[in-house]
C-alpha positions, 0 to 999 in steps of 0.5 A: 082567435086561434091560429089553425092553418088553413091546409091542415084543417083542409087536409083532416077534413079530406082525410075524413072524406076518404073515411065517408064521413062528412066534416060537421064538427068543429076542429078546434082541438089542438095536439096538447088539447087531445092529449090533454083529454086522455090525461083527464079520463086516466086522471091518477087523482081519480082512479088512484085515490077512489080505488086506494081502499079496495088496494089496502085490502086487495093485496096492500102496499107491495100490490098497490106499487108493484102492481102499477108498474106491471099494469102501466107496462102492459097498458102501454103496449095496448095504448101504442098498438091501439095508437097506430090504428087510430092513425090510420082511422081518426073518427069520433067512432075509433074502435068500432070503425076500426074493427069493421074496417079491419074486420073483412067480410063480417066487419059489420059484426066486429064493428056492431060488437065492439061498439056496444062493448066500448059504449058499456065501458065509457058510460061504467066510466062516468058513473064510476069517476063521478060517483068517486067525485060524489065519496070525496066531496061527501068526506071533505062536506063532513070534515068542513060541516060535519055533514054525514055521508049517507048512501043518499047524501052520496047519490044527491051530490053524485046527480048534482056533479053530473049535471055540472058535466051535462052542462060544461059539455053543452058549450062546444068543444073549444070549452072542453079543450081549455077545461082539459088543458087546465085539467093537466097542470091541476092533475101534474101540480096536485100530485106534486103538492100532494107528494111534497106535503107527505114527504115532508110534513109528517114526522113518521114514514113508514120504511121501504120494507113496508112500501115494497113487500107489505101484503095485506089480504082483507078479501076472505080468500086465502090464496094469495096469488088470486089476491094480488091479481085482483089487486090489479084492479086499482091500476087497470081501472085507473089505466082506463079512457085513453080512447078519449084522445080517439073520439075527439079525433074529429075535432082535432087538427092534424088528428092522424098524428095527434090522436096517435100521440095523445093516447101514448103519451097520456098513458107516460105521464099518468104512469110516472104521476100515479107511481108518485102518488101511490108511494106518497100515500103508502109511506104516508101511512100512519095507522094501517087499520084506522085508514082501512076502516076510515070513519070518512069513508074515503082512506086517502082522506084519512092519510091525509089527516093523520098524516098532516092534520084536518086543514091541510087535509081539507086543502088536499081534499079540494085539490083531489075533488076538483081534479076529479070534476076535470076527469069526469067532464072529459069523460062525458065529453068522449062518451058523447063522441061515442053516442054521436058517432054510433048512432050516426051509423044507425047503431042506436035505438032513436039513432037521429035523436043522438046524433043531432047537433046544436046549430049554435056549438056544433055539439051533440046535445042529446047525446051529453044528456043520454051519457049522463043519464045512464050513468046515473042508471048504472050507479043507483045500486050503489045506494044499496050495496056496498060492493056496487062501487067495485062492480061499476069499476069493473063494468068500466074495465071489461066493457072497454078493455075488450074494445081496445083489443079487438081492433088491435087484434083485427090490424093484427090478423090483416097485418100485411094488408093494413096500411098504417097512418102518419104515426106507426109502430114500423116493425115493432107493431106486430109483436107489440099488437100480440102483446097487447091481445094477450094482456088484455084478455088476462085482465078481462077474464080477471075482472070477471073474477069474485072479489070478495068472500063469502060470496053473496047477494052484497059480494057478488061481482056483477060486472060480468053480468052486465057484460053478457046483458049488454052483449045480449041486448047488442045481439038482440037490436042486431036482429031487430034493427042493427042488420037493417039500420047499421051502416058504415060508410065504405066510399069517399064522400065529397062535400065541396064545402068550406071548413070551419077554421076559426 
């Protein structure tokens, strides 16, 4: 039995009631568990590994390593600013609730569009993470049993992974918390194991000049600055999903402080671990062209094979695949809570169904299934287009990253009336928020641009199209239903209920 101080639980519940919501989810997640879910969603063993091949062709080692440092700094600023707002409004709805509360007389519209962008990004995140896990699983199966990882095979693996994550998330927040706690140590141990193996075993390593100055352009574009900017997608995509701490705040003890700390600490630890992983892979490259065009379809797998041999490569690939499975499970948890909250406020078609809870686990079962089914639909084009996976990752970035910036911008606009929560940046709050908004504006424009030349049906970047379609759909649904049914509570509720302390 977990030890939860009754006064802490009651204080959390009372704060939630003051924001207008009756506590219905079980508050069983610790501070470490809250940090763990964002760390698991960021997952350097998912983002860095799945887009490593993209990085090899869009800037090469120099852009991957220096870009990781630059993007990590930018994301830390965004995360810190978002953490401050989250501390004041720790709800499952997170970003859209924050936007509405800070948006003034147009708060409902701010919240509405923020919610739809956030939801698009989260769903794209599930698709990107689990499809990446399917690619790595396919590479492992190929090495172990000679199974050819065709597009159809990868899609079947992808569907199995989605089903697994749905089942895991139907068993309550306690299992989610345990899985993510294990995930933290699995990720850190996995990065350490891969790093040590690639440092100690190979007889040949690349030199520092190769790692930090080698620029490679396989994109088809001739402007190196443009290509280097495109190469930042690897890091920016990896550093997505830390809003998971906010979405699980209604199930976290001492949420006003724990959720904010979870966001910042997840980014910091991922920043360090990701650099170690990328540096280890880059220095261990034996054949650049062979790695970029690996028969496995997964360039990091080729690095492991060339540097360590097939046997050790299989073991380390298994470590990576398990880490990616942890990551996808955490993303499904965060997305289902977003769906639960958004439908609780009447935003989604069929809202009554999506925010219903299991009597046994207090888990939003229908929301979990909706999350994985939509993610499946987003990934289906990957069966037919070689660039569809890059589009999925871009959808994740351009959906979720602007959603981070909107409540930060509104906090900046209402800086005189904003009341910080238990975790605050103090006098640094305004300049960091301003930096965060500028950073998000730059990367959002950047990842709407073409990524491969010549531009045709197969190489077109469909991410901005998905973003426009989502916003257009949100506008239509606002006119049809949202303006009548979407309502965030503006007054406290009083339940008089006894809160779950088990």
